[in-house]
Structures are given as C-alpha cells and as structure tokens.
C-alpha positions in Angstrom: -3.8 17.9 -8.4 -3.6 14.5 -6.7 -2.5 14.1 -3.1 -2.2 10.8 -1.3 -2.3 11.7 2.4 -1.0 9.0 4.7 -1.5 8.4 8.4 -0.7 5.6 10.8 2.6 3.8 11.3 4.9 4.1 14.3 6.9 1.7 16.5 5.7 -1.8 17.6 7.2 -4.9 19.1 7.5 -8.1 17.0 4.2 -9.9 16.8 2.3 -6.6 17.1 -0.1 -4.9 14.6 -0.3 -1.6 12.9 -2.8 0.0 10.5 -1.9 2.4 7.8 -4.4 4.7 6.1 -4.2 6.7 2.9 -6.7 9.2 1.6 -6.7 10.1 -2.1 -7.5 13.8 -2.7 -8.1 14.8 -6.3 -7.9 11.3 -7.6 -11.2 10.9 -9.5 -10.6 7.9 -11.7 -13.4 5.4 -11.7 -11.0 2.6 -12.8 -7.8 2.4 -10.9 -5.3 0.4 -8.9 -4.0 1.4 -5.6 -1.3 -0.2 -3.5 1.3 -0.1 -0.9 5.1 -0.4 -1.3 7.9 0.0 1.1 11.5 1.2 1.2 13.6 -0.8 3.5 16.7 0.4 5.5 18.8 -1.3 2.9 17.2 0.9 0.3 15.2 -1.9 -1.3 11.8 -0.8 -2.8 9.2 -3.6 -2.5 5.6 -3.7 -3.7 3.7 -5.5 -1.0 -0.1 -5.2 -1.6 -2.5 -3.9 -4.2 -6.2 -3.6 -4.9 -8.2 -2.5 -7.9 -11.5 -0.6 -8.0 -13.3 -4.0 -8.2 -11.8 -5.3 -5.0 -9.3 -7.7 -6.5 -6.2 -8.0 -4.4 -2.6 -9.1 -4.7 0.1 -9.6 -2.1 3.8 -10.1 -2.1 4.8 -13.5 -0.6 6.7 -11.7 2.2 3.4 -10.3 3.6 0.8 -12.8 2.5 -1.3 -14.0 5.3 -0.2 -11.2 7.6 -1.1 -8.0 5.8 -4.6 -7.1 4.5 -5.3 -4.3 2.0 -8.7 -2.8 1.9 -10.4 0.3 0.5 -13.4 2.6 1.1 -14.5 3.6 -2.4 -16.8 6.3 -1.2 -14.1 8.0 0.9 -11.3 7.2 -1.5 -9.5 5.6 1.4 -6.9 2.9 1.2 -5.8 0.9 4.3 -3.2 -1.7 5.2 -3.7 -3.8 8.2 -0.4 -5.3 9.3 -0.4 -8.2 11.8 2.3 -10.4 13.2 4.9 -7.8 12.3 8.6 -8.8 12.3 11.8 -6.7 12.3 12.0 -7.4 8.6 8.9 -5.3 8.1 10.8 -2.2 9.3 10.6 0.3 6.4 9.0 3.4 5.1 5.6 2.6 3.7 4.1 4.5 0.7 0.6 4.3 -0.7 0.3 4.7 -4.5 -2.3 4.9 -7.2 -2.6 4.7 -10.9 -5.6 5.2 -13.1 -6.6 2.7 -15.7 -9.2 0.2 -16.7 -9.0 -3.6 -17.0 -8.4 -4.5 -13.4 -5.3 -5.4 -11.3 -3.7 -7.5 -14.0 -4.2 -5.1 -16.8 -1.3 -3.4 -18.5 -1.9 -0.3 -16.3 -1.5 -2.1 -13.0 0.6 -5.2 -13.9 -0.4 -7.0 -10.7 0.1 -3.9 -8.6 3.4 -4.9 -7.0 5.8 -2.9 -9.1 6.2 0.6 -7.6 7.3 2.1 -10.9 3.9 1.3 -12.4 2.2 3.9 -10.1 1.6 7.5 -11.2 1.1 8.9 -7.7 2.6 8.2 -4.3 2.1 9.4 -0.8 4.8 11.0 1.3 5.7 7.8 3.2 5.2 6.8 6.8 7.7 4.9 9.0 7.1 1.6 10.6 9.7 0.3 13.1 9.4 -3.2 14.5 11.8 -3.8 17.3 11.9 -5.3 20.8 
C-alpha cells in the first residue's frame, strides 16, 4: 500500500516563501517520477514541477525560477521550495508519484507535468498567498 504523506503549506504574504514536503511510504520503485501539482480555487489542475530518480527536473512556466523541486532518495522524501509567492499561487498542492523506467521524458512520466500520468497522489495541502 502506497501513501504519500504531505506536510508544510499554510498562509503567507506575497513575496514570501514556503516549503512543502512529501514522504512516500510503501513506494519501493527504483525507477520513478515524482512531482507536484496544484488545484486552484477556479478548479484548474496544473502540474508544476517534477523530478525523476536520476534527478532530472521539469517545471511549468508559471513557477520556473521561483519554485525548486528536490528529493532525498534515501528517505523517499520529495520537497518543493516555493519562493517569491504571488496570490496566483494560492491553491491546494498535491505530491504525486509513478513508477517506471526511462526517466522524466519516458512514456511513463511524459515530462511529469500532467497530473493524470501519476498513479499515486498525496492528500493535498493548502497554500494561501494573501496580503
């Protein structure tokens, strides 16, 4: 049984920073992609960052240069450092994972920015950016 356990999030003023964490329990694949996507207040689901087991990353244009995805392979931890947050970043954030070889641009991961490509998702954590 796979669980993606999320922590972090909260409320912050524009220009502030937050860090999201995700721990994968029961996810034992040696080759995988993991990522973050968000569900906005307008119900838009957007893939924003992804990483594969080799460390290759990909970002949506909306967060490129502001967000950083990283992982701790030993601890099966996934992280999202979010800097220079704006009100448009207000959303519920989900971590996600899919097993498969070939790297981030394989048929399994497809770049990692399409939420429907993931097999497992966390429970979501809310991020509110407001003055």
